[in-house]
C-alpha positions in Angstrom: 49.1 -3.1 34.1 51.2 -1.5 36.9 52.2 1.4 34.8 48.6 2.0 33.9 47.6 1.9 37.6 50.3 4.4 38.5 49.5 6.8 35.8 45.7 6.5 36.5 46.2 7.2 40.2 48.1 10.4 39.5 44.8 11.8 38.1 42.9 13.7 40.9 39.8 11.8 42.0 37.4 14.7 41.0 38.8 14.8 37.5 38.7 10.9 37.3 35.0 10.9 38.2 34.2 13.7 35.7 36.1 11.9 33.0 34.2 8.7 33.5 30.7 10.1 33.9 30.7 13.4 32.0 27.8 13.1 29.5 29.6 15.1 26.9 32.6 12.7 27.1 30.3 9.7 26.7 28.6 11.2 23.6 32.0 12.1 22.0 33.2 8.5 22.7 30.1 6.9 21.3 30.1 9.1 18.3 33.7 8.2 17.6 32.9 4.5 17.9 29.9 4.8 15.5 32.0 6.8 13.0 34.8 4.1 13.2 32.2 1.4 12.5 30.7 3.3 9.6 34.1 4.1 8.0 35.4 0.5 8.3 34.2 -0.7 4.9 35.6 2.5 3.2 39.0 2.8 4.7 41.8 3.9 2.4 42.5 6.8 0.1 38.8 7.4 -0.6 38.4 9.0 3.0 41.1 11.6 2.1 39.1 13.2 -0.7 38.0 16.8 0.0 34.4 17.8 -0.7 32.9 21.2 -1.2 30.8 22.8 1.6 27.4 22.4 0.0 28.2 18.8 -0.9 28.7 18.1 2.8 25.5 19.9 3.8 23.5 18.1 1.1 24.8 14.7 2.3 23.9 15.5 5.9 20.4 16.6 5.0 19.7 13.6 2.8 21.2 11.2 5.5 18.9 12.6 8.1 15.9 12.9 5.8 15.9 9.3 4.7 16.8 8.0 8.2 13.6 9.7 9.6 11.5 8.2 6.9 13.1 4.6 7.0 13.6 3.9 10.6 10.3 3.6 12.6 9.9 6.4 15.0 6.1 6.3 15.1 4.9 4.3 18.0 2.0 3.0 16.0 4.4 0.9 13.9 5.5 -1.0 17.0 1.8 -1.5 18.1 1.2 -3.1 14.7 4.3 -5.2 15.0 3.2 -6.6 18.3 -0.2 -7.5 17.0 1.2 -9.2 13.9 -0.8 -12.3 12.8 0.9 -13.0 9.4 -2.2 -12.1 7.4 -0.9 -10.7 4.1 -2.5 -7.2 4.8 -0.7 -6.9 8.1 2.7 -7.9 6.4 1.9 -5.3 3.7 1.2 -2.7 6.3 4.7 -3.2 7.9 6.4 -3.1 4.5 4.8 0.2 3.5 5.4 2.0 6.8 5.9 5.7 6.8 5.7 8.0 9.7 2.1 9.2 10.3 2.2 11.7 13.1 -0.4 13.4 11.1 -2.9 10.6 10.0 -3.3 10.0 6.4 -6.8 8.7 6.6 -9.7 9.2 9.0 -11.4 6.7 11.3 -13.6 5.4 8.3 -10.6 4.9 6.0 -11.2 8.0 3.8 -7.7 9.0 2.6 -6.3 12.4 2.9 -5.8 13.7 -0.7 -3.7 16.2 -2.5 -1.2 18.5 -0.8 -2.6 17.7 2.7 -1.2 14.2 2.4 2.3 15.6 2.6 1.9 17.0 6.1 4.3 14.5 7.5 6.8 15.5 4.9 6.7 19.0 6.2 7.5 17.8 9.7 10.4 15.5 8.5 11.9 18.3 6.3 11.8 20.8 9.2 13.4 18.4 11.6 16.0 17.4 8.9 17.0 21.0 8.4 17.5 21.6 12.2 19.5 18.4 12.6 21.6 19.2 9.5 22.4 22.7 11.0 23.4 21.1 14.3 25.5 18.5 12.5 27.3 21.1 10.3 28.0 23.3 13.3 29.5 20.4 15.4 31.3 18.7 12.7 33.3 21.3 10.8 36.6 19.4 10.3 35.3 16.6 8.2 36.7 16.5 4.6 33.9 14.3 3.2 31.0 12.1 4.2 31.7 9.2 1.9 30.9 6.6 4.5 27.7 8.2 5.6 26.5 8.6 2.0 27.3 5.0 1.2 25.4 3.7 4.3 22.5 5.9 3.3 22.4 4.5 -0.2 22.5 1.0 1.4 19.6 1.5 3.8 17.6 3.2 1.0 18.3 0.2 -1.3 17.1 -2.3 1.2 14.1 -0.2 2.3 13.0 0.4 -1.3 13.4 -3.2 -2.3 11.3 -4.3 0.6 8.3 -2.1 -0.3 8.6 -2.9 -4.0 8.6 -6.6 -3.4 5.6 -6.4 -1.1 3.5 -4.4 -3.5 4.7 -6.6 -6.3 3.4 -9.6 -4.5 0.1 -7.7 -3.8 -0.3 -7.2 -7.6 1.0 -10.5 -8.7 -1.8 -12.4 -6.7 -4.3 -9.8 -7.8 -5.2 -8.8 -4.2 -5.0 -5.1 -4.6 -7.2 -4.8 -7.6 -9.6 -7.7 -7.8 -11.7 -8.5 -10.9 -14.7 -6.2 -11.2 -17.9 -7.5 -9.7 -21.1 -7.9 -11.8 -22.6 -4.9 -9.8 -19.7 -2.8 -10.9 -20.4 -3.6 -14.5 -24.0 -2.6 -14.1 -23.1 0.8 -12.5 -23.2 3.8 -14.8 -19.7 5.0 -15.7 -20.6 8.5 -14.5 -21.4 7.1 -11.1 -17.8 6.0 -10.4 -15.1 8.0 -8.7 -11.9 8.4 -11.0 -9.9 6.0 -8.8 -12.5 3.3 -9.1 -12.6 3.7 -12.9 -8.8 3.3 -13.0 -8.9 0.2 -10.7 -11.7 -1.5 -12.7 -10.0 -0.8 -16.1 -6.8 -2.3 -14.9 -8.5 -5.2 -13.2 -10.3 -6.4 -16.3 -7.0 -8.0 -17.4 -5.9 -10.3 -14.6 -2.7 -11.3 -16.5 -1.8 -7.7 -17.0 -2.3 -6.9 -13.2 0.0 -9.9 -12.4 2.5 -8.6 -15.0 2.6 -5.3 -13.2 3.4 -7.0 -10.0 6.2 -9.0 -11.6 7.8 -5.8 -12.8 7.8 -4.4 -9.2 9.3 -7.5 -7.9 12.0 -7.5 -10.7 12.8 -3.8 -9.8 13.1 -4.7 -6.1 15.5 -7.6 -6.8 17.6 -5.5 -9.1 17.9 -2.8 -6.4 18.9 -5.4 -3.8 21.9 -6.2 -6.0 24.4 -3.3 -5.6 25.7 -3.8 -9.2 22.2 -3.6 -10.8 20.9 -0.8 -8.5 20.9 1.9 -11.2 19.0 -0.4 -13.6 16.3 -1.2 -11.0 16.1 2.5 -9.9 15.5 3.5 -13.5 12.8 0.9 -13.8 11.1 2.3 -10.7 11.2 5.9 -11.9 9.5 5.0 -15.2 7.0 2.5 -13.7 6.2 3.9 -10.3 6.4 7.5 -11.5 3.2 6.7 -13.4 1.6 5.1 -10.3 2.5 8.2 -8.3 0.7 10.3 -11.0 -2.3 8.0 -11.0 -2.5 8.2 -7.2 -2.5 12.0 -7.4 -4.7 12.7 -10.4 -7.2 9.9 -9.9 -7.5 10.6 -6.1 -6.5 7.0 -5.4 -4.6 7.9 -2.2 -1.2 6.6 -1.2 0.3 9.7 -2.9 2.8 10.3 -0.2 4.2 6.7 -0.2 4.3 6.4 -3.9 6.1 9.8 -4.1 8.6 8.6 -1.4 9.3 5.5 -3.5 10.1 7.5 -6.6 12.2 9.9 -4.6 14.3 7.1 -3.3 14.7 5.6 -6.8 15.8 9.2 -8.0 18.3 9.3 -5.2 19.9 5.9 -6.1 19.7 6.7 -9.9 21.4 10.1 -9.6 24.8 8.7 -8.7 25.1 7.3 -12.3 23.3 10.1 -14.2 26.6 11.8 -15.2 28.0 8.6 -16.3 25.1 7.5 -18.3 24.9 11.0 -19.9 28.6 10.8 -20.8 28.2 7.3 -22.2 24.8 7.3 -23.9 24.3 10.9 -25.0 27.8 12.3 -25.6 29.0 8.8 -26.6 32.3 9.3 -24.7 34.2 7.2 -22.3 32.6 6.9 -18.8 34.6 5.8 -15.8 33.0 3.2 -13.6 32.5 3.7 -9.8 35.6 2.2 -8.2 34.4 2.6 -4.6 33.8 -1.0 -3.5 32.9 -1.7 0.2 34.9 -4.2 2.2 32.6 -6.2 4.4 35.3 -8.7 5.5 35.1 -7.5 9.1 33.2 -10.0 11.3 30.6 -7.5 12.6 29.9 -6.2 9.1 29.6 -9.6 7.6 27.1 -10.6 10.3 25.0 -7.3 9.8 24.9 -7.9 6.0 23.9 -11.6 6.4 21.2 -10.6 8.9 19.7 -8.0 6.5 19.6 -10.4 3.6 18.1 -13.2 5.6 15.5 -10.9 7.0 14.5 -9.8 3.5 14.3 -13.4 2.3 12.2 -14.6 5.2 9.9 -11.6 4.9 9.5 -12.2 1.1 8.7 -15.9 1.8 6.0 -14.9 4.3 4.5 -12.5 1.8 4.3 -15.1 -0.9 2.7 -17.7 1.3 0.2 -15.4 2.9 -0.7 -13.9 -0.6 -1.2 -17.3 -2.1 -3.4 -18.3 0.8 -5.5 -15.1 0.4 -5.9 -15.7 -3.3 -6.9 -19.3 -2.8 -9.7 -18.3 -0.3 -10.8 -15.5 -2.6 -9.6 -11.8 -2.6 -10.1 -10.5 0.9 -11.6 -7.3 -0.4 -14.7 -9.3 -1.4 -16.9 -11.3 1.0 -15.8 -14.9 1.6 -19.2 -16.4 2.3 -20.8 -18.2 -0.7 -23.9 -16.7 -2.1 -27.3 -18.3 -2.7 -26.8 -21.5 -4.8 -27.3 -21.0 -8.6 -28.4 -17.4 -8.1 -25.5 -15.4 -9.6 -26.6 -13.0 -12.3 -28.5 -9.8 -13.3 -32.2 -9.8 -12.7 -34.8 -7.4 -14.0 -37.6 -6.5 -11.6 -40.7 -7.5 -13.6 -43.2 -6.9 -10.9 -42.9 -4.6 -7.8 -45.4 -4.0 -5.0 -44.9 -1.5 -2.2 -47.4 -1.5 0.6 -50.1 -3.1 -1.7 -49.3 -0.4 -4.4 -48.2 -1.9 -7.6 -45.5 0.3 -9.1 -44.8 0.0 -12.9 -41.3 0.2 -14.1 -39.9 3.6 -13.5 -36.5 5.3 -13.4 -37.7 8.2 -11.3 -39.8 6.5 -8.5 -37.7 6.4 -5.4 -39.5 3.3 -4.1 -39.2 1.1 -7.1 -36.4 -1.4 -7.7 -35.2 -1.4 -11.3 -32.8 -4.3 -11.3 -31.1 -6.6 -8.9 -27.7 -8.3 -9.0 -26.9 -11.5 -7.0 -23.2 -11.8 -6.7 -21.3 -15.1 -6.3 -20.8 -14.1 -2.6 -23.4 -13.1 0.0 -24.1 -9.7 -1.5 -27.0 -8.4 -3.6 -27.1 -4.9 -5.1 -30.3 -3.0 -6.0 -30.6 -0.2 -8.6 -32.9 2.3 -7.3 -33.4 6.1 -7.7 -32.7 6.9 -4.1 -29.9 9.0 -2.7 -26.9 7.2 -1.2 -24.0 8.6 0.9 -21.0 7.4 -1.0 -18.2 5.5 0.7 -15.3 7.6 0.1 -12.7 5.3 1.5 -10.1 3.4 -0.6 -11.3 0.1 0.8 -7.7 -0.9 1.5 -8.2 -1.7 5.2 -8.6 -5.3 6.1 -12.2 -6.2 7.4 -12.7 -9.6 9.0 -16.5 -9.5 8.7 -18.1 -9.8 5.3 -20.6 -7.1 6.0 -17.8 -4.6 6.6 -15.9 -5.4 3.3 -16.6 -2.4 1.3 -14.4 -2.6 -1.8 -17.4 -3.6 -4.0 -19.3 -0.4 -3.3 -16.6 2.1 -2.3 -16.3 5.0 -4.7 -19.6 4.6 -6.5 -23.2 5.5 -6.3 -26.4 4.5 -8.1 -26.7 1.1 -6.4 -27.5 0.0 -2.9 -25.5 -3.0 -1.6 -26.9 -5.5 1.0 -25.2 -8.3 2.8 -27.6 -11.2 3.3 -27.9 -14.2 5.6 -30.0 -17.3 4.9 -32.0 -19.0 7.6 -31.6 -22.8 8.2 -34.2 -23.8 5.6 -32.8 -21.4 3.0 -36.3 -19.7 2.4 -35.7 -16.4 4.2 -33.1 -13.7 3.4 -32.1 -11.3 6.1 -30.7 -8.2 4.3 -28.6 -5.4 5.9 -27.3 -2.4 3.9 -23.5 -2.8 3.7 -22.8 1.0 3.6 -22.0 2.2 7.1 -24.0 5.4 6.5 -27.1 3.3 5.8 -26.5 0.4 8.1 -29.9 0.8 9.8 -31.7 -0.3 6.6 -32.7 -3.9 6.8 -35.1 -6.3 5.1 -36.6 -9.6 6.1 -37.7 -11.3 2.8 -39.2 -14.8 2.1 -37.6 -16.3 -1.1 -39.3 -18.6 -3.6 -37.7 -19.9 -6.8 -40.5 -21.3 -9.1 -37.9 -21.8 -11.8 -34.2 -21.3 -12.1 -35.0 -18.1 -14.2 -37.3 -16.4 -11.5 -36.9 -15.3 -7.9 -39.8 -14.0 -5.8 -39.0 -11.9 -2.7 -41.6 -10.8 -0.2 -41.4 -9.4 3.2 -40.8 -6.1 5.1 -38.2 -3.5 5.6 -37.1 -2.0 8.9 -39.9 0.5 8.9 -42.5 -2.2 8.4 -43.2 -1.4 4.7 -44.3 -4.5 2.8 -42.2 -5.4 -0.2 -43.0 -7.9 -3.0 -40.8 -8.3 -6.0 -40.6 -10.7 -9.0 -37.1 -11.0 -10.4 -36.3 -12.4 -13.9 -32.8 -13.5 -14.7 -31.4 -11.8 -17.8 -29.3 -13.7 -20.3 -27.0 -10.9 -20.9 -23.5 -11.3 -22.2 -20.6 -9.0 -21.4 -17.8 -8.5 -23.9 -15.4 -8.1 -21.1 -16.1 -11.8 -20.1 -16.3 -13.1 -23.7 -13.1 -11.5 -25.0 -12.0 -11.1 -28.7 -10.4 -14.7 -29.0 -13.8 -16.3 -29.5 -17.0 -15.7 -31.2 -19.7 -13.9 -29.2 -23.3 -12.9 -30.0 -25.2 -10.2 -28.1 
């Protein structure tokens, strides 16, 4: 201690001050400490290997690129984190985070489609190139970046596993693509957007939807385990590669996120491509990867445990919240129960508009052609009247039933109304669910002479008088009946 004091006092005061407070010195010291921490699991002969110039540049770029995508730099993420209420949708939003300096949807939830959805990628690539250049110019003596590359693989593994498990749970409990409503079945095929056709086609088999979710969860678990990462990454490339194509060619949205997931999987898979080619194609001996990280250091052990515990806790929260959402009905559909014993398709047998009886017509804009009462508080009316289509993907969580728009997003040909019953259940208050037609309302008295017939009479928002007699149709749908039992049309 005495020797240290003597040697320290021999340094001029001005130099001592500059040495302690010089920002450049602090940055160098901090950088050295970080590098020492990163290289600790990979100490030994592996850090003496010499890499080529472009291998160093590529590693720097990929490290910066994935770091910018994975670590939340967008302030909106922290706003969502502070308002977290453990609803499944909010947990999913955290899991699928990606920077959105350029919004990927408008205020109404309409997704940005095509090449425009990669605007944030352009920003990140530009920043990555600049930081890679700076890193290369300030770090010319490094022989390799094995430690940085291995840490990049680790954070990509954990990030990819998290989003795969989250979306797997989303599919497993059939929350993303709920079973088609009766109104959807009564909508002409040509009146559906491509993404809605794909969703409906997938949703008609609930077990298949759940199977797709289980595949995503399996892939996430395989990627979490370092020894099975390549197997999980290969599964993701085959499975999610198709999903990315669907999002792009069916205009389903989420193209940026699904492409990022596939790119992460390709990054992880690429480290064993040569070995797999050597073993499976050339049928020659392939050497295994002998680089094994040593996490015996206390700080590394704690960091690793914290990461695993965080993933486990988050997964448990996802499962509990998803099970709760499914038990209460898919949150994309309204939760309020509909009029008792009214579910079904009704033909409009008699229709009067302002004392003018209008016969059945597919061209008259005033005439209702058929009406569907859903199991929840929605009715849909087929009518030859223009509708401004809801172009959103209906992914956003809506707390009010009237705002839940999945049932009519991406389709035309029918008008959807949310209804409220009065205390005596003899009056329906209808409001058009489409935000573009929200001013359209009806106040209709309801009579049910038999279980087969419903009579509606009242006025719309403009004071026009409406009277309609509805007859329930005993129509069977092969989608409901299936091929495992006899059915008659």
